[in-house]
N, C-alpha and C positions, 0 to 999 in steps of 0.2 A: 232316086238321087238322095244321098245322105244329107241329113239336116245339120248344118253347122251351128255349133254352140256359140251363142253371142258372148263376146268378151265385154266385161264391164267397161263402161266409158271411162277414159282417162287412165287406164292401166298402162298403155304404151307410153303415154306422156310421162307417167310417174317413173317408169323404168328408165326412160331416157334421161330424166332429170337426175336419177340416182347415178347412172353411169357417167353422166357428165360431171357431177360433183366430185366423184372419186378421182377421175382423171385430172380435174382442175386442181384438187387438193395435192395430188402427187406432183403435178407439174410445179405448183407454187412452192412446195417443200424443197424440190430440187433447186429451183431458182434461188430460194432464200438461203439454202445451204451454200450455193456457189457464191452468193453475195457476202455471206458471213465469212467464208474462207478468204475472199478477196479483202474484206474489211479487216479481218484478223491479221492477214499478211501485211496489210497496210499499217495497222497499228504496231505490229511487230517491227516492221521496217522503221517506223517513226521512232519507236522506243530504242531500237538498236542504234539508229543514227544519232538520236539524242544522247544516248549513253556514250557513244564514241566522241561526240562533240564536247560533252562535259569533261570526259577523261582527257582529251587532248588539250583542252583549254586550261585544265587545272592539274596537269600531271606533276607540276613542280611542288604541289602541296605536300607531297610525301616528305619533302626535305625542308618545308617551311617551318620556322620557329614559331611555336605557339605563344599566345599572349597571356600574361598572368592575370589572375583574378585578385582584386584587392578587397580586404575586409576592413570595415570601419566600425568604430564605436564613438559614442559622444563623451567628450571630456570638456568640462567648463563651457558647455553650450556649443561646442564645435565638433564637427566630425573629424576624427583623427584616425589615420591608418594604423591598425594594430597587427596586421599580418598580410602575407602575400602567398597565394597558392599558385604554383607554377610547375612546369615540367623542366627539370634541369637536363641540359644536353648530356651532362656527365652520367645521368641515370639511364641512358640508353646505350647499349652496346650491341651492335648488329652481329648476327650469327648466321652463318651459311646453313642452308637446309641439310647439307651433308653432315653437319656437326650436331644436328638435332636427332636424338635417338628415335628409332621408328616407333617404339612403344609410347614415347611422349607424344608424338604426332597422333597416334591412335587414340590416346586419351582425349585429345581435343576433338578428333573426328567423332568418336563415340558420343561425346557430350554435346557438341555444338552442331554437327552436320554429318549424320551417319551415311548419307548418300553423296558425300563430297566428290568422290571419284566418278560418279555417274552423271550428275546433272551439269547443265551448261551455265552455271552461275546462279540460277534460281531453281529451287526445287518445288515444282508445282504440286507434286505429290505431298510433300511436307506441308505446303500451304493449305491444301485441301484437308489434310488430317487435322491441322490446327484449327481451321474454321469449324469443322464438325465438333471438335472437342470444346471449343469456345461456346458454340451454340448449345451443346448439352449442358454445360455448366453455367450458361447465361452470363458469362464474363470472360475477360481475356485471360485464359489459363495457359495456353500453349502458344509459343511463337513459331514462326516458320522461316526465320532468317537463316541463310546459309553463312558459312565462313566468308565466302566471297562478298555477300551483302554486308556483313559486318565490317569487312575491310573498306567497302565503298562508303558506308556511313561514317566510319571513324576518320577517314581521310578527307572526304569531300563534302560532307553534309553537316548541318547543325542539328540541334535537338528540336527545332521548331516543328510542331506537330501540325501539318497541313495535309489536305487531301492529296496533294501531288508528291509529297516527300517520299512515300513508299514506292510510288511508280518511278521516281527519279533514281532511288536506290537500286531498284531492280534493273533499270536501264544501264546504270554504271556497272552493275554486277555482270550483265551480259557482255559488256564491252571488255571488262577485265578478263573474263573467261576466254574471250576471243583473242586478246592480246598476249596473255601470259599462260604458261603451263601450270598444271596443278601444283607442282613443286614450288614454282615461283610465287604463286598466290599464297601457299602455306607459309613460305619463308617471309613474305611481306607482312602477312597477318601476325605471325608470332613475334616479329620484330616491332610491329606497330601497336599491338593491343596493350591496353593499360591494365596493370595487375595490382594497383593500389600501393599504398606506402611509398609513393613517389617513384615507383618502378615502372619504366616503359620498356616493354619487350621481355621476352622469355629469359634472356640471360641476366638482365638486371634483377628480375624477380627471383631467380634462383639464388643470386647473391644476397638479396635483402632477406628472404625468408629462411634460407638454409645455409648461407655462407659458402656456396659452391659456385665456382666459375666455370667448371667443365660440366656441361649438361649430361655427359655420359656417366657422371658420378651420382646422378640422382637415383634414388630408389623408387620403386613403384608407388609407394604411398605419397612420396614427395611429388612425383609427376601428377598423380591424381589431385593432390592439393592445389597445384598450379592450374590444372585444367578446370578446377571448380571456381576459380576467381573471376573470369570475365563476366559471368552472370551478374555479380554484384560485388565488386572488389572490396568495398568498405565492409559490407555485411559478412562476407566469408573470409576475411583476412584472418589467418591463424594467429597473427600478433594481437589483433584487436578482439577477436571472438573465437578463441580456440575450440569451444564446444560446437558452435555453428559450423566452423570450418571442418571439423571432424565429421559432422553430420552430412554436409554437402559432399565431402570426399567419398563417403560411403555410397552416395548416389552415383558419382562418377564411376567408381569401381564396379558397381552393379551393372551399369550400362556397358562397361568394357567386358564384363563376364558374359552378359546376355548376347553380345555381338561377337563372341568367340576370340577376343583379343587376349584374355587371361583365363586361367583356370579358377575354379571355385576356391581351391585351397589358397591360391595367390590372393584372391579377393579378400578372404577372411583374415589372412595375416596382415595385409596392408590396411584394412579397415580398423584394426585393433590398436594401431600405434598411437601413442599420445605425443603431441607436438611439444618440443622444447625449443624456444627461440635461441638462435646463435648469439654469441657475444657481439657480433658485428651489427646486430639489429638495433643498437642504441641510436636514438635520434631525438635528443632533447632540444626543446625550443620554448620560448615564452608563449604563454597562452595556449599551449598545445591541446589541452583537454577541450577548451572552449572552441577552438578552431575546428577540431575534429567533430565536435557536436554540430557545428554549423554545416560542415560538409555532409554529415548524415541527414540533417534536417532538409537541406537543399534537395536531396534525392527523395527522401520520404514524403515531404509535403509538396514539393514543386516539380518532381520528376527530372531534376538536373543532376546527372551523375558526376562522379569525381573527375572522370576524364575530361568532361566538358568544362568543369570549373577550372581545370588546369590549362585549358587551351583557348577559351573563348573571351577572356578579358572582361568578365563580369565585375560589377561593383556591388558588394554585399554590405548592407547597413544593419548592425546588430544591436541587441539590448544590453550588451556587456558593459559593466562599470569598471573601467580600467583600474581605478584605485582599489576596489574590492578584489579584483582578480590578482593584482600584484601582491596585495596583503595576504591573500590566501596562499599563493605560491611561496612567498617568503616564510610564512608560518610553517609550511610543510617541510621546510629545510631545517627547522629547529628540532634537533633530535631530543632535546630535553622535554618536549611536550609529549613524547611517545614512549611506549614501553621499550626497554632495552632489547637489543637484538637477541635472537635465539642462539643457542650454543653453536649451531652450525653457521652463524652469521646472517641468517635470514631475517629480514626486517618485518616487523608487524606492519600491516597495510592499513590504509585509511582512505576515505573519500568524503567530499563535502560538496553540497549543492546549495546555492542561495537563489531565491526567487523573489521578485517584487510582488507584494501582496495585491496591489491595485491593478496591475497589468498582466501578471503572469509571465513577464519577461525574465529571462535568466540573467541574473546579476553577475554571478561568478560560479566556477565549478573546478574541481580537480579530480582526476581519475585515480590518483594514487601517489604515494611517495616516489619521487624520481620518475614520474610519468613520462613515457616516451611517445612522441607523435605517432599517431595511428596504432597505438598500443592498446593494451587491455584496459578499458575504462571501467572502473568500479562504480561509476555513477549509475550504471545499468545493472550491476551485479546484485542478484536477488539473495538476500540473507534473512535469517530469522530475527524479527524486530524486538522480541521480548516485550517488556512492559511499555515500550513506546507505542505499542499497538493498542493498549487498553483504551485510550480515548476514542479510537476508531471502532473497535469491536464491541465495547461495553458502555462506557460512559456517554459517548455521543448518542447512540441509539436510545439510551435511557432518558437523557435530557430531551431528545427529540420527541419521545412519546408523550411528554407532558405529564407523566406520572411521577417524575422525580425532579428534585432540585439539587443544587450543590450541597445542601445540608440534609438531604434525606438519609435516614438511618439504614445501614447495610449490616449484614451478618458476616463477621470475620471469624467464623468458628471452624475448627477442624472437622470437616465433613467429607464423606465419600459420596460423590455425585454419580449420575448416570447408572443407577442401580448398582452402586458400589464399585464401578469399574474405573473411576477417575478420582484420585485422592491427592490433589495438589497441596503444597505446604507453603507457608510464608518463608521468605529467605532466612529469617533468623530463627525459624522453627518454633515460634511462639504464636499465640492467637490473641485477639484483642476484643472479642465479644462484639457488642453493638458499637459501630463507628459511623461517623458521617461520611458521605461521599468525599467531602473535602479532605478529611484526614486520610482516607484510603488512597486517594490520588497523591497527596503530598508525600506520604511515607511509602508509597508503592506496595501496599499490601496485596497479596495474591488471592487469599480466600474470599475477600469481599467482592471483587469483580467476577470471580467464577460463580459465586452465589447469585449475583445480580443477573448475569447472563443466563443462568439456569432459570431464573424467574421469567425472563423475557423469551428465551429460546434462541439457539444459535443463529437461526435465520435472520433475526433482527440485526445481529452483528454483520452477517454477510451482506444483507441489503444496504446497511448504512455504509459499509466500506465501498460498495459499488457506486453509491452516490458521490463519493469522494474520488472516484476514478481507480479504485483498487479492486480488481476482479479476483475473488477467491475461488477455489475449487468447490463448486456447488455441492458435490457429493462428498469428497474426502475432507473438506473443511467444516462440514456441518456437525461440529462437536464443540464442547466447552473449552478445549485447549486453545482455541483462537483468542479467548479472553486474555491469555498470557503471551500471545504472540507466537503460538505454536502453529505454523502454517505449512501446508503441503509444499508450496512453491516458493515461499518467502517474498520479500519486497525489496526494492532497491532504494538507495538514498533519493533518487529522483522521484520515485513513487511517493515516498514519505513526505518530502518537502512539498510536493504538489498537493497532497491531501491536507496537510496542516494549513495551507493558505486559506482554506475555507473558514477555519476557526479564527484566523487573524483578520478576515475581511468581511465580517458580519454575514457569513454564510454564502458569500458569492465566490465562485471559483472561476478563474480565467484559464484559458488554454495556455499551457506552458510552451514557450517558444523562445528562440534565439534570434531569428531573422525578422527584421522590420520590412525591408524591401530589397529587391535585386534589380539593378539596371544594367544596360549594356555600356560599351565604352563611350557612347555619345550621350549618356544620361537618360536614355529612354527606359521607362519602367517596364521590366519584364514580368516580375511577380511582386506581390506585397502581402503582408499579413493582414488578414481580416479579423478584427477582434471577435473573440468567442468567449462570452461569459454567461454563467448560469447560476441561479440561486439554488444551490444544491441542498442546503439545510437552512433552518430558520435562523433569523438574527438572534433570537432568544437562546437557542442552543449554542451558537457561536460565542455569544457574550458570556454565558454561564461556563462554557468550557474554558474560556480565557481566564475567568476568575479562579477556576480549579487549577489550571496550569501555572498561573502566577504563584500559587501557593507552593508549587514544587521548587521554585527558585528562591523562595524566602527562607529565613532561618528555620532549621528543622526539616526542610524538604530534602529530597535526594539529589536535586539539581542546583544546589547553592553555588557551585563553582561556575555556573553559566551566568550568574547575575553580574550586571555592570550598571553604569550610571544612567540607565533609562529603563522604562517598563519592559520586562522580559517575561514571557510565558513559555513553558516547554515541558518535556517529559523525558526522563532517562529510560534506558532499556538495556537489559542484559539477558543473554541466553546461556544457561548452564551447560556443563559438559556431562557426557555420559561415559566418561573414560574412568575406569576403576583407579582409585587412589588420588585423583585430582578433581573430584566432583565439585569441590568448592570454587573452582575457577570457571572461566567463561569461554564461550565459543565466539560470541559477538557482543560488542557493547555499542550503545547508541546515545545520542542526544538529539532530539528534534525540537526546535523551539522557534520563537518569533518575537519580533518587536512590532510596533505598529507599522513599520515600513517594510521589513523583509522577513521571510521565513527561511530557515536553514536546517538541513539534516546532516549530521555527522555520524559516520560509521567507522568502526575500528575493529580489526581482527586479522587473522591470517587467511590467505587464499585457500590453503588446504590445512585443515585442522587435524592434528594427531597428538600423540602423547608427548611430542617435543615442541609443538607449536600451538599455543593457546594463550588466552588473555588472562593476565594476572592483576591488572590495574583497575578494574571496575569501570563504572560509567563516569567517574570523575574526569578521566582523560578526555573523552569527546566533549564533555561539558566545558572543560578549560579551553579546548580548541575553539569551540563556539564563541566563547567570551573573547578570546584573543583576536579572532578574525572580525567578528561583528563590531566590537568596540572600536577598533582602529579604522575599519571601513566606514563607519558612520560618524567619525569625528567631523565636526563642522556642520552636520545635518541637524536642524532644529529638533529639540526633543519634543515629542508629542505623546499623548496618553491614548490608551485604548478607549475608543468611543463607545458609550452605551447607547444603543438604539432608543429613541424616544418612547417606543411602545413597550419596552421591556422593563418590568419592575425589578428592583433589587431583591435578590433572594433573602428570605428571613432566616436568621440563624436560630436553631433550636436552643432551648435552655441547656446550660452546661450540666454534665452528669453529677449525680449526688453520690458521694462515696462514704458518708458518715451516718447512714441510717442505723439507729440503735433501737432495740426493743427489750422490754423486761416484763415479766409477769408480776402483777401486784396482788398479793393474796387478799388484802383488806377489801378491795373492790372486785376481786375475781375478774380481772381484766388485764389486757396487755397494753402497756404504755409504749408508744412509738414516737420518736422525734428525729429530726434531721435539720440540716442547715438551710436557711432561706436562700432562694435564688432571685429575690427581688419582688417588687410589687406586681409586676406584669406576668407572674408565673403562678400557676395552680399545680396541684399534685394529685396524681392518681395512685391510690394505695391498693395493692394487690395482695391476696392471701391464698395460700394453698394448704389444704389439710393432708395428712399422711396418706389417707385413703383416696384422695382425689387425683385424677389424672392430669389436671391442669389448674393453674391459679385463676382466681376470679376477682373481678374488680369489686372492692368494698365501697369506695367513696372517692369523689373528686372534691378537693377542698383547697383553700389558700393558706390555711394554718399549717405550721410545721410541727405541731404536736397533735396526736390523735390517740384516743383511748378506745381500743377494741373490746367491747363488752359482750360480744357474741361468741365467746369461746366455749368449748366443751371440755368437760372433765377428762383427763387422761389423754388428751389429743396433743399432737405435735403440729405446729404451724410454721409456715415459711412466709416471709413478707418481703416485698420490695416496692419501691416508689418510682414512678415515671413522671418527670416534670413536664408541664404543658405551657407553651407560650400562649398567653391569652389573646394577643393581637392576631396571630396566624393560626392558632389552634394546632400548632405543630408540636409533636412529642419530642422530648429529648431522650437520651439514653437511659435505660433502666439503672437503678441504683445497685449498690451491693445488696446481697440477700442475707437475711438474718433468720435464724430458727429459734423458736420458743417452745419449750415443753410445758404443758399445763398439767399440774399434779392432779392425781385422782382425789376427789373430795366428794363425800356423800352430800354435803351441803349444796353442791352445785346441782343444777337442774339435770334431769335425765338427758343424755346425749340426744341431739336431734339429727336428722339426716345431714350428710355432708353438705356443707355450704349454707345450711340454714342456721339462723341465729338461735342461741339458747335463751330461754326465758329467765334472764337474771335481772332483778330490779336494780335501779340506780337512780341517781339524781343528776340532772344536767349540770355540766361544768365546762370550763374553758377548753379542756382537752378531750372532749367527748368524741364519739364517732362522727358526729355531724357538726363540726365547729361552725360558728357563725361567720359569715364573710366579713372581711375588714370593712370599716366604714368607707363608703364611696366606691366600692368595687362590687362586681356582680359575678357570681360563679359562671363559668363557661358551660353551656349545655353540652352534653356528651352522649355517647352510645356505649353500652356495655361492651367493653373490649374483651378479647380472648386472652386471658392471662398467660404469662410465661412461666417457665420453670426456674429452677435455681441454677441452671448451668451458668458458669461464669461468675458465681457468687464470689464476693471478696470481703475480706475483713474490713470493718469500718476504718476509714482513714486512708484507704488506698485510692488509686487513680479512679475517677468516676467511670463506672461501667466497664473497666478493663479487668480481665481476670488475672489471677496470679498464674505464673507458669505452671503448666501441667493440668490446669483446670479446663473444663469444657464449657465455654460460654454458651448461653442459650441462643436460640434463633431469634433474630430481631423481628420487629414488625415489618410488614410489607410496606416499605416507605412509599410515600406519594400516592397511596391508594386510599382515598378518603373514607370510603364506606367500611374499610376493614383495617382500621388502625390498631393492630393488636400484636402484642408480643407472642412468640411461639412457645410451645411447651417442651418439657424435658424432665430430667431427673432433679430432685432437690439438691441444693447446694449443701456444703458441709459447715459453713461458718455459723457462729452463734451470735448472741447479742453483743453489743459493743461495750465500751468502758463503763457505761452507766448501768450495767446489769446489777440487780440487787438493790436498786434504789427504793425509796419509800413509796407509800401509796400516793396515787394521784388525788387531786382535789375533789373529784366527783366523777360520776359516769351516768350516761343516759340509760334508761331502760331499753330492752331490745325493741319494743314497739316504737318508742320515741326515736331510737337510732335509725331504724329503717324508714320511718316517716320523713326524716330529714336528709336521707341520702339524695344527692343531686343526680337527676337522670343524665346519662352521658349520651349526647347526640352530636354528630359532627356538623359544623356549620360551613365547612369549606365547599 
């Protein structure tokens, strides 16, 4: 009998358990699926029934008159209505679907709902695709609403964002699809949808944007432009934003081509057309620019679109100052303030924005001369700012670094920068040698700010602009041209006004805004502005910048036409033309300025610049507009001064330049006698000398006397001298003086020449005009550090303007201002001027021996 193999205990039990678990799992899955289907059907029925119920209860809403939204501003402490946003029944003309060209319908289907003919009101495939896209991008990138859902939302629902609103929208869409045919839904959609510019429905939109009543007269590019609007009527309006409209039109045409509605050739032709508004698009009204800005802000900041604003009866309270807005609009009707019209009748354009420094609230604005409601607002238009950008790109970062003050010396010398690839020039084609930052800003020199940005590096300008809210192109704008406002993308008047508020407000910048709060018809607050302010730059930088910019509006500055009877600071700006024959004229002109209360930016120019349309009036025109608007708008407001922060010291001015340095060789003492005018008791003087064989000048002595005898000269040598005054309180250098040359005759009686820069052994007797004059009673020479002497570039005949070169000369490079350890003039070629009117005078009263002279030279160390 065969022996049976024993089975492991528990094996049958284990197998039974496994077979039981599989059967149980399958059974449970089937039951769950059945229950899920039942639940889904139940939910579907509930949704359908809910949709039918809402549709039947509110079917009359399609013909219900919408309620207007009111806009308010404060005047004399009271809220006053300044405008009303509403949908006029006259702006909607119903059109039968048979009168809507098939291609126009296809444009909307391709853009808004490609499966319109296939789904039952809700496109679950599109919803799934949108969810996947949103998850991949970690944000809401793609929507899934069908045309039917959009109709449901626009007719029956508000913009209130709740967890149930989307479900309700879908329920109504199902009901609409059950109740109406696709043609009827499309007809209701096209007649109901809002197209911006107060145009309800497709027929009204065709009239507003193209002046066409018959939709069959529309061209393909016009159809695509209309189909582009529902996504964001304000943003993609061809009247308000022609460039954005053209860009969005291109997207619509691409979708139509991809879905086979048009050919590639048709797409390319339609995408290339430029929009020209019809004459019928005129729609002038008071406060139009400001109201349009409010509409845009409501959508951008609070998600309330223009269609809702025109139907939901909101109450919007704004920051507008009615007096300032009226003054601004009246000023822009005064043709005498603007350049004469071009030969073809085209007007020069302009825009102005005013912001409250303390709050960031928009006070007033205008988008152009004869601005039309929902038109092209130039407050957003990006243009080249010219010199008005210097405070942002150059002087601001310099002051913020702590290495410079308003009176630091800069080099305004004709120089080729960036390895010789960039050679800017001053407007008047002259150079000015060493200048203070104050002078460079006041007179809008070009070479000095480029030199200064070259010292700091372009990144300093880009970073500082970003602090003020202006984002430059990090790659394309990383160059010295930004010092003069040469930007890749340009800036808008709104950008510039916002940036300058930080200078006016001790370095604090508030978020620019127009809306204070939004309520419903019952007064319930829907949205409100939450103050956003930030210390973007130091109070010291802001105060010093204000001192600089006040100089611009004072006598001798470029912005004197902006000055009126209260403290004013600001900066002019012009951008030149590159059109042959008219290079002396401008493309854009600016004035950006502020009082302690408000900041304003004014731009002027032609929308399209060419050989027939350019600016001939300079920056004086926007400066005059600034004065006209600001002075009248601030009438009755108490005059205040710019406040100096307690922790900020007043900047110390450097000594004035010396222009009358004279030198003469005295044979009797075999020395060079030098003298110049005194700058006062608190000023010492650094005397520099350079031999013909030396590459740079060297410091001989720092003294307080204005007469010095150089006994360390060599036979047959030629020397060059200049003097730099030093403020004894701040140890700050002034500009270098004119440069004088002295030839030493060959004389065997003179000691043998010594190495360059070393004193020759010539005996002498101490005297009042020696190389080491005694300090005046009660004063003490300032310690110093041997500086690196400069050259004679920019030398000037004695008696000229201190430190400024004669036309055609090459001024020397200035000291690196604000850098205490290296307070030294730069080197260069010797100047050409010689001794002054005292040349040939008699011998001095005495001289020190070389040993005595050297022993009495004061060591130069910096105490800053």
